[in-house]
N, C-alpha and C positions, 0 to 999 in steps of 0.2 A: 177552680179547676188552672193549676197555675205553668206555665212554656217558657221554655226556655234554651239555649244550644249550648251543649257538654264544651264542644273546642270552638266557642265564638270568633278565635283568630282566622281562622279558614275560611271564614265568609270575606276576608279580605281577595282572596283570590276569584270573587266576583269580579270584582274591578276589570281582569282577563277579559270576560264580554263584552263590553264595549272596542277595546282596543284587538280582536279577534275581528268583529267585526269591521270597525276600520281599514284593517289589512285587508279584508276580503273584497269591499268596496274599491282597494286602491288596483290590487290585484286584476278585479272583473276589468276596471278601467285600461287598466296595463295592454291586456290580453286582448279586447275590443279595439283598443287601436291598432294594435301590430298585426290580429286580423284583416284589418280593414287596408293595410298596406299590402297585403299578401293577396285579397281577392276582393271581389263585391261581395255583397251578401249575396245576389240570384247564383252567383258561381258555388258561393259555399251552402247553397242548399242543394245545389247538386252535389255537390261534390260526398255530402254528408247529410244526406236527407234526415237521417232517421235521428239526427242530435237533437237535443234540445238544452239548449243552454240556461233557458228555464228552473229544470231542473236542477242544475249544480246547487241554486239559488234554495230550493227547496231542502236539498242533501243537508245542506249548512246551514239552514235553523235548526233543522231537527238534531245535527251535532250541538249546537250552540244550547239551543234546549236541555239535552241529556248533561251538556258541560254540568249545567246550570244546576240541577236534578242531583248530581253527583256530588254534586260539593256541598249542596245541603244534607245529602245522608252521609258524607264525612262528617261534617261539623254536628251530626247524633242529635238532632231534634228531639226535646225528653218534653215531656207531659205529667204531672205532679197526679201523682194515682193516686194516693192517700195521705187526708188531711186526719193531724192528732192536735189534738190539747195537749200542749204541755206546760208542767209545773214549774215556773222557775221565782227567782226571788231579784231585787232593784233595788236601789235607791235612789232619790231622786239629787239630781246633780244638776247645779249647773254653773255657769262656768262664764263669767263678767272678765271682758277684755277692756284694759284699757285701749285707748286707739285716741289720744289724744296727740297732737303733732312732736311733745315730747316725747313722746315713742319713738321715735325716730332719730334719738341722739344714738350715736355709734358708741360709747363711751363701754356698750359689751357689743363684741361682733357675734352677728354683722349690723346687728342695731336691738334695741330694748325689745320694736313689739316683733321682729322676726322670731326673741328667741321666745319668746312667751306662746306664740303661735307651735311653733316647735316642742317647749314641753307637752300644751295641750293634742297637738298630733301622735304623741309619745304616748301620752296619758290613754288616750281614748279608744282603742283596741285594748285594752283590760276591763275595761267596765263591760265585760260582757252584758250581762243581764239588765245594768242600769239604765235609767233614762235620764239623755242628758237633753239640756238647755246651752244655747247663748247668746249673752248679752254685751253689745258693745256700747261705750260712754267715752264721753268727755265730755263738753261741755253741756251736753245733754245728753239720756239712755234713750238707745234703739235694738228692738229684737230683731235677731239675727235668726234663731233657730228656737222655736218653742218645746219645754218636756218633749222628748221623742225617745222611743228605743232603736231608733235608724242614726246607726252612726255618721254614715255615709254623708248624711244632707249638711251635720254638724263638720264635717271634714271639710265641705264643699262650701260651704259658706263660710269659713273661717277665714279662705283667701277676700272674701268681700272685703275682713275688717280691717279698715284701713284709715286714717285723717281726711281722705279726699270723701268718702260715703258721709261724713256729716260737717254741716257748716256750723255749726254753736262749739268753739272750742275752749280749752280749758278742762278740769278735770271736777266732775260734778257725782262727790258719792252720794246726795239727797238724789238726784234724779235717780242714779242706777240701784238703790235699796228699795224708791216705789216702782219701779219697775219689776225686778227681780220679786218682789210679792205677787204679782197677778202671774207668774210660773208655775208655783208649786198646784198639785191638788191633796186640798187637804179631804180626804175622802181616804187615800192610800194613808198605812199607817206606816210606812218606811219613813228611814231618815230624810231629811231634807240639810243638803248642804250646798252653801253658797262659797263659789274660789273666786277672788279676786284675786287677778292680775296685774300690775302694773306700777309706776314709781312712785305715788303717793302725795302724787303733788297737786293735792283736793284747794279749791278756790272758792269754794262754798261751804262752811263748816257746819252748817245746819243740817247737815246728816243724824246729827244726836237725838236729835227729834220725833226722826221718822224711823229709828233703829225698832223701836217696839213695834212695828209692823210685823218685823220678823221672826221677833221673840215669842209675838203670841203664834207664832205659827209653830215653834219649834225649830228654826232654821237656825244653826251654827256657820256660822261667817268663819272661811279662812282665809288669810291673807298670806301671796307672794310678794318678795319685793325686786324689780328689775332694775336695774341701773350703779350704779356708785354714787358714791358723796361727793366724787370728788367732779360730776360732770360731765356736760359738754355743750356746744354750741348746738342747736338746733339747725339741722339742713333743708335746704329750701333747691327742690331739683325742679329740670326741664323734665319735657315729656321723657327728653331720650337717658333720662336718666344720671345724668353732670351734674351737680352742683351748681346753682346759680349765686345763690351767697347764704347768709343765714338771718334764723326770723333776728329782728331788733326790736326793741321797747320803745318810747314815748322818746326818749333823749336819745334815739339811736345808736345805742350801745346795742354790741350781739348779748341777748338770751345765755346766762349757763343757766340748762338745767340738771338740777343733781334729785337723787334718792331722797326721798323723808318718807323715813324706815319708820318715823316717833305714828304719823296717822293711819299709815297702815298696822301697826302693835295696835294703835289704840279702838277702830275699826274692828278688827280679829277676836280684841279683850271685851268692848261690846259685843258681838255675838260669839260671845261664850267657846272662841276658838282659839287659834293662833296664828303666829306668823314667822315665814319662813324666807330665807333672806335667799335669792337664786343664785349662788355662785357658782352652781355645774348646772346641766341638763340633768345628769345621773342623779345629782344630791333633790333638785327641786320632782323627779318624779318619785324617789321613795319616801319624799316627806309625803306627797297625797299618796300613795299605796299606802303609810301607816296609818294617815288618816281614813280614808278609806273601809280598810280592815276590820273599824273596832267601831265603823255603823250599823246601822240597824237597817232589813230588809224584808220590805212586805213582800206574801206567796201572793202571786199573779198567774190567770195562764192565759195562755199566746196559744195561735192555732201558727204549723207548723206544716209544709208539707214533706214526709218521713222517706217519700222512695217518690222515685220521676223514674218514667218508663220509656226507652227509648222508643222512637217512631221510625228512625235511620230507613228501614224495611217501604217505606213509602215512598219518600225520595228515589230512592233506590231502585224499587221496581218502575220508577216511569221513568227513569232514564236508562234502564238496560231496555225498555218496549221503543222507545225512541231513538235509538241506535240503532235495534233490532230493524225496526222500519225504515230508517235511512238507510240500511244493510240492502234490504227488498227491493229499495225504487232503481232502478236503470238511469241511466243521461241517453235516453233515448226519448222519441215522442211517444204518446201514446197512442192506441193503434186509433180512439174516437176523436179525439182531438185532434190528430194528424188529419182526418177526412173533412171534419168541418174547416180546418184551415186549408186545406186544397178547393174546401164547396168555395170558399174566401177569396184564395187567389186567383180561382177561375174568374169569377167575376172584377176581381181587375189585375190585371195583369202589368197594369202600366206601376202597381207599386212595387211590382218585384224590380223593375228598372229602376226605378229610382232609389232602391235598400241597393 
């Protein structure tokens, strides 16, 4: 069974409850302070013998609980009533994102890394039933999201794809290829696609020796180049985000990072795929759509909750019942409680005077 609220935004109204409680505590303190100025406790008992201030707190508590129940009812709790197996078809698509420091160059706005992340974000919603995965790589590759139909987890982890997430800098296609080979499910007959997005500055040319791993699994590699041939300096930023300098080489000169299309084209050629220069997000999105439109997708079954039954009537009933009980209560002393207090006061006459 699956449970959810149809209107989750209404649950924010629950923050009213502690606010109302604090207001009630303040008003009670203020009222007590003014009563003490007016008369002593014993005098007030004689003036209003049937008044019971504890009843006001009981009534307030009932109203507060009723409000909480009515908010839950308005948010409409729902329970998955019917589970069905739905047949869908999908491919296996892994995004490999370069997160080396050179991807922070701002030769394309806002910078290479953010531009690449924007492209993935725009593509993911269209991969409805495809399984998607995410790899980050620099001097070493690391898994961010294994192959999954859950697109939300990929979008969440995409924010963590940053040079700060890895200490080994540089760009290592070899490590990325080895890790990508562990992502795919060979038992599914669907096409397997690896989309590599980066600036192509590969510092380890041994990847050609490992490309056979992906070829044996029928994985096709498509590459997308981000940056410009003119290039730019690699900024070093403070925690506040302001630039404090630029990356320098051993001689103390600022490093200029450029887009190396030849390595990306070569990788795509060895991977039986194609290369695309990311001139615009629209162009990159169209390139990937054309690629994915031609891939084979395997059919599989997945469980889905096809109907959700509203359960608002239960918290609504509780809320109305609490309001009815609150309405029945009067702010005067209950008879048997009053008799007990009278007996107590008779045995402790000094307490009335002190109060």
